N, C-alpha and C positions, 0 to 999 in steps of 0.2 A: 373181196375179202379184206378186212381191215386189221391192222396190227398197231400196237403202241410201242414206241421205242423210247428209252430213257438213256440219255448220255450223261452219266453221273460224274461230276467233277468236285474237287474240294471247295471251290468257291461258288460255282453255279451248277445247276443241272438243267438240261433241256429235255422237253418231252414233245414228241411228235406223233400225230396220227397218220399212218401210212397206208396207202392203197397198195397192196402187195402185187397187184397185176401190173400197174404202171410204174411203181416205184416213186410215186409222187407223195410228197408230204402235204397233206390236206390242211392241217393246222399244226401250229407249234407254239409253245410257250417256254419261257425261261424263268427260273426261280432261284433265289439264293439258297445255297445248301445249309448254311448256318450250322456247321459241324459242332461248334461250341455249345449248342443247346442240347446236344445228346442225340444218340442214334435213333431213338424212338420218335423224336420230334421230326427228324429228317424223313423218316419213312412216312409219317403222317402227312408231311408236306408233299411228298411224292405221290401219295395216294390221292390227295386232294387235286393235284395237278392232272393226274390221269383221269379222274372223274370229270373234271372241268372240260378237258379237251375231247373226251369221248362221248359227251352228252349227245344223244340222238343217233349214235352209231353202235352197231353190234360188232365188237372186235373180238378176235379169238384168243388173244393173250398179250402179255407184256414181256419185252426183252430189256434187260438192263446191262449196259456196258459199264463196268466198274474198274477203276485202277486197282492193282494189287493182286495178291494170290487168291484165286477163286476156286472153290470146289463147285464146279458147274453142275455136277450130278445132283447135288443137294441144295444148290442156291445159297451157298455159305461163303461169306467173305472171311477167309482165314486170316489175312493180314493185308493192310493197305497203309502206305506211308501218309496218305492224305487224310486218313480217318484213324487217329491214334487209338480210340477205344473200340474199334470194330474188330476185335479179335474173336474169331469163330462166331461171327454174327450171322444169324439166319435171315439174311435180307430177303431172299425169295419168299420164304414162308411167311414172314411178317407182312410183306406188301400184299401177297396173295390173299391173306386173311382179311385185309382191309377192303380190297376191291372185288373179292370173290371171282377172280379170274386166275388162270395159270400164269406164273411169273418165272422166267428163266434168266439166270445171271451168268455173265461171262466176262472174262478179262477184256478190257477195252481194246487191246491190240488184237486179240482173237476176234472180237466183234468187228474190227476194221477189215480183216481179211474176209469175214463172212459177208460184210456189206459189199465188198468188191465182187464176191462170187454171185450174189443175188441181184445186185443193182448196178455194179460198176464195171471196171475194165476187165474183171475176171468172169463176167457173165458168159456162160457157155463153155467154161473151162473147168476141168476137174483137178488140175494140178497148178496151184497158185502159191507164190510167195509174195507177201505184202509187207512193205515197210512204211511206217509213218514217222516222218522226220519233224518233230516239234520240239517242245522243251526237252524231251528225251528222244530216244529212238525205240519204237515198239515194233514188234514183228509178229506175223502169224503165217501158218502154213496149212494148205489144204492139199491132200494127196488122195487120189482116187475118189474125190468128192467128200472126203472125211477130214474134219478138223483134227490136226495133230496136236495133242496137248501133253503127252508123256504120262508117266505113271501117276504122278500126283496132280496132274492138271496144270502144271506151271512151266511146262516146257516151251520150246521155241523162243527163248529170250534172245532174239537175233541181234538186238542192240548191244549185247554184251559178248559178242565174239571179238577176239583181240585181232585188230588189223594193223596195229603199229606197236610191236613189242617195245616196252620201255617208253611208250608214248605218254600222253597226258593222263593224270589221275582221273578216274571215272567215279561217279557217285556211288557205284557199287563196291568200291575199294580196290578194284583192279586198275591196271594201267594200259592205255592204248585200246580201249573198247571202241567199237563203232560209234556208240553214243557220245564218247568223249571227243569225237572228231567230226561228226556229221549232224549233230543236233543244232538247233537254233542257239541253245545255251553255249555250246562249244564254239560256234562261229563267232558269237559275241566275245567270248573269252579270248580267242585267238586275235581278234581285232584289237582289243585293249592291251594285250601282251605286245603287239607290234607298234604301239604308239611311240615308244622311244626311238625305234629304228626308222619309222616312217611318220615323223611328226607332221609332215605336210600332206598326208593322205586326205583325200576328200571325205573319207569316212568320218573324220573327227570334226567336220563342219556341220554334221547333222545334229539335231537336238538330242537324239537318242541313238546309240549304236545298236543296230539290230541286224539280223541276217539279211533282210531286204536291202538295208543301206550298204552292206558289204557287197552284195551281188550287183547292186546298181553301180557301185564303184568299179567292180571288175568289168562290167560292160563298157565302161568308159576308159578302160586300160589302166586304171589306178594300180600301182605296183603292189600295194598291200592287199587290195581286193583280189587281184589275180593270184597272188601267192596263196591266199586262204582258199579260194575256189579250187585251185589245183590240189591242195591238201585234202579238201573235202571229197573231190572226185576220186582221188587216189584211194582214200579210205573206203568209200562206197563201192568202188570197182573191185577191190579185194574181197569185201564182204559179199557182194552180189555174185561174183564168180564162184566163191565157195558155196553159196546157197544153191547155185545152179548145178554144181558138181554133186552136192549132197542130195538135193530133192528132185532134180530133173523136172522143173516146172515148165509149163508152156507159156506162162506169163509171170513176170516180176512186176508188181504194181507198187509204185512209190507215191505216197501222199504226204499230208501234213504241210505246215506252213513253209518249210524249206523247199518243197517241191514246186512252189510257185515261181521259182527262178526259171522254170520252163526249159527251153532248149539250151540256154546258157549252161545248165547243169546236165541235162539229159544227153545232149550231143556228145560231149567228151566222155561221159560215163559209158554210153553204148560203145564208143570206139575202144575205150580201154578194156571193157569187159570182153569184147570180141578178141582182143589180143591175149587175154588171160585164160579163157576157157580152153579146154582140150578140144582138138579137132572134131571129135565125135559129137560134141555138144553144139557145134556151130549150126545155126539154122533151126535149132530145136526150141527156141525161146524168143519172147519179145520183152523189152523193158518199156513199160508204159507209165504215163503220169495218171494218177487217179483223177477221174472226172467228178468225184463226189464233193470235193472241196469242203465248204461249210456244212454240208448235209451229211458228211461221213459218219459223225457220231450217232445221230438219230437213225440213219439207215442201217448202220452197222448193228445197233442195238435191236432194231426191229427184225433184222435178218436172223437173229438168234432163234426167234420163234419159228421161222420157216425151216431152219436147219434141224430143229427138233421134230419137224414133220408132224405138227399137230393136225389131227384129222377131226373134222366136225362130225 
């Protein structure tokens, strides 16, 4: 059984043909989104890419992982900061009409947790919390095998729980959100803020300050790198322990670019969370690194179709 997944971004979108049994991406292509040309043109380019990649294959449907507030029941993008004119835009219906196949649209963070359920570290689990640490912090929750979205389909904004009261300003307007402390953007900001106090840090010898550069410095014992790592771990541990108390997951899956720090991040995180959770929760969960890496967007999008349980 074949599915098509579209990972929709403001600059590029990726389209992949997925074998649902093996979870392998058989073919994939990337196209410029070109938002400035208008939403109808974007959908036409998406349809063209789907037709190109699926030629010779009978696929059952298309899943689209899109940033923003999504009405997933109706395939409507209610609002997305990356697409200024996509207000109440019927993305699913427009794309479906062009390709003559069912199309399902979901928020990209929700698509991430679905991808983990069907193809990743959450496979075989019905209770999953997933966090993706990238430019921002996205989150999704599955309970009893069901994606939790809330009344309006915009719930589980896990990146906007406050983990450091009166902490750094977040893009959402609040202070001390998890996103303001554990995203790649936040890590870079903290590094630049520390330049005056730590002018000799190896971080500033790099051509570009990034989360990877900061974590590499921490590995070498660099004082600023270690300070930032500890702050990130502290913020994540508070957030994750709260999610464990609220949702009682069997797995907490963490992905996105920041997760590539590996055990440098995960070892202290697991230790701190174990100290923060109530005794009754000890041994009830695992904290795992997502294995999907670069394929998370396409596999997450394609898993939307499986979650809707399309029957041939």
